[in-house]
N, C-alpha and C positions, 0 to 999 in steps of 0.2 A: 061452141068453143069460146071460153071466156078469156078476155086479156088479163094481164097480170094488173093493169090498173083497175080494172072491175073487181077483181077477186080481192084485191087489197082493201077497195072501198065497202065491199060486202062484209068483209071480216070485220072491219071497224065500226060498221053498224052494229053486228052480233055484239061486240064488246061494248058499244055505249048502251045499248038495250039492257045489259046485265050489269050497268054501273061498274065497267072495269076501266081503269086509266088507259087512255090510248097515247100512243108514240107516234105522232103523224109523220115523224123523220125516218121511221123505220122502212128500210128500201122495199123494192118490189121482189118476189121471189122468182123462180124460174117460170117460163112459159111451158105450155103444153108440148111444143115442139121441142124444147130441150133436154126431156127426161124420157127414161124409158124404165117402165115398171119392173119388179122383180117378176121372174117365171113362176109358173105354179109349182114346179120342183122346187124351187128355192124357198117359196113361202111354206110349202108343205114340210121342209126339214125345220126351217125356222119355228113353224107351230109345234113339231114334235119336240125340240129343244125345250122350248117354254112351258111344255105341258109336261114334260118330265122333271123340269124344275119344280114347278107348281106342286106337283103330287109327291116329289120326294120330300118334301116338308112334312108331310103327312105320315104320321108313324106307321098307321095300319096299312098304308098303301106302299111302303117301302119295298116290302117282297115283289110286287107287281114291277116296280120301277127297275130292280136289280135285274129281274127276267128279261124285260126289255133290253135293258143294256147288254145284258149277255147274248140275246139273239139277234139285235139289230145294230145298225150302223150309228155308232154315238159321236161320229165326227162333226154333226151338226151343232153341238154344244159349243159354245165357246171357252176359251181358256178360263176366263173367270166363271163362267156356269159351271164348268166341272169340278172348280173348287168350292162352289157354294152348294153342290149337290147334298141333300141329306142334313141342310142346316135350317133352322126355323126362319131365318132371315131372307131364305130364298123366293119365299112365297108373293111376297107383294110385288117387287119389280116384274116377275115374269104374269102374274095375274093382270097387272093392268096393261102391259105390252099385249097379251094375249086377248083382252078385251077389245082393244082396238083393231090388231090384225084380224081378228075372227070377223070383224065388220068389213074390211078390206077385201076378205076374200069370199064375202057372201054367206058365211056361216052364222051371221047375225044380223038381223033383220034393220035395227036401228043402232046408230054409232052412240046415241047419247050423248054425255059431256064427260070429260076427266076430274068425275066428282069423287072417286074411289069406290062408287058401286060397281060391283063384280059381276061379269056375265059368267054365273056359276052353270045354269043349266047348259050353256053352250059348250062350256069347257068340260062338262060331265059327257056330253055326246061326242066331243072330240077324242076324250079320253078311251071311251068306248071303241071308236074306230082304230084309234092306235092300237090297243090292247088286242084287237081281232083281226084286223084287216089293215095294217098300216100303209100297204102298198096301193090301196084304193084312194088314198086321201087326195092327191094331187087332181084326179077327175072328179071330185065331189066339190072342188073350188070353182067358183064363179067370180072372177075379179072385178071389182067397181072399175069404172072408167077413169081415165087420168084425171078429166075434168073433176070428177067427186074426190078423188085422193088428194089432187092440188088444192081443192079448196080446203081441205083440212091441213095441209102442210102449211097454207099460208095463215090459218085460223090459229094453229097450235103456235106457230112462231111467235104471233102477237099476243096469245094467251101467255106463254112462257117468258115472254119480256115483262109483262104486268105481275107475273108471278114473281119474278126475281126483283122487279124493282121494289114491290112492296115487302119483301124480305131484308132488302139492303136497307129500307128505310124504317124497320122495326114494326111494320104494320101485317094486320092479319092478311091471309091468301084472298083475294077478291072473288066475287061472281059466285061464292058457293062453290068453289073449285077445291081440290085437292093437290096440294103442290108435287108430291110424289107422281100423282097419275098424270099430271099434265107433262112432267119430266118424260115419263116412259112412253106416252103416246107421241111426243114430239120425237123422241128417238125412233119410235116404230114408223112413224109416216116419213121419216128422213130416210131409213132404210129402205122404205118402199120404193121411194122416187130415186134410190142410189145417189143420194146428196154426197158430194164430193168425190163419186166413185169409190166409197169405202164400204168393203165386203166383210170385214170384221166387226162383228155386231157390238164388240167390247168398244170400239175405238168410233162409233157413228156420231158424229157431232150433233149437239142441241144448242149451237150458240144462238146468241139473241142480240149481237152487237149490231147497232145502227150503222 
């Protein structure tokens, strides 16, 4: 079990190695004793919503998406996601968040980095499960430990600050990252650790204030 102090130190080392600006004044995040991870059922519903959104932007798959919406419970879609269904702009946010959450629940071996590279093979496998046997998804999930997920919560907090700082100063996104992916990963990890006890996906905070 890592202390918040050690977790911060290790995150800052990763940023330093990637040539990303550090803000040493950013505070510690929660300790492992202070968080409760989402349940497998909660995560399965969120994967379902993001996967539907991702595939609804692909015209050839829209009939399958509509069929799933007609035959399964679509309440897992947030209000904003319901508005974004079947629109081209729906894909990016859902795909980036999916890429990280798939790692959180053991359906993706390596987390990688939020650089915009998409976990398309894993998303395809998830889609096949949801299309054929959606009820089996929760039992297929093997959640990462609180330690591993909090490591990412701390790192993404500091990465997101650096990305926003660069934007405010008219500089390029640092560390070969993708700004949109950093935001979506940060949102996803904060949802995973129930940050601020927020259950509405649309309202999950990604604040980076010091």
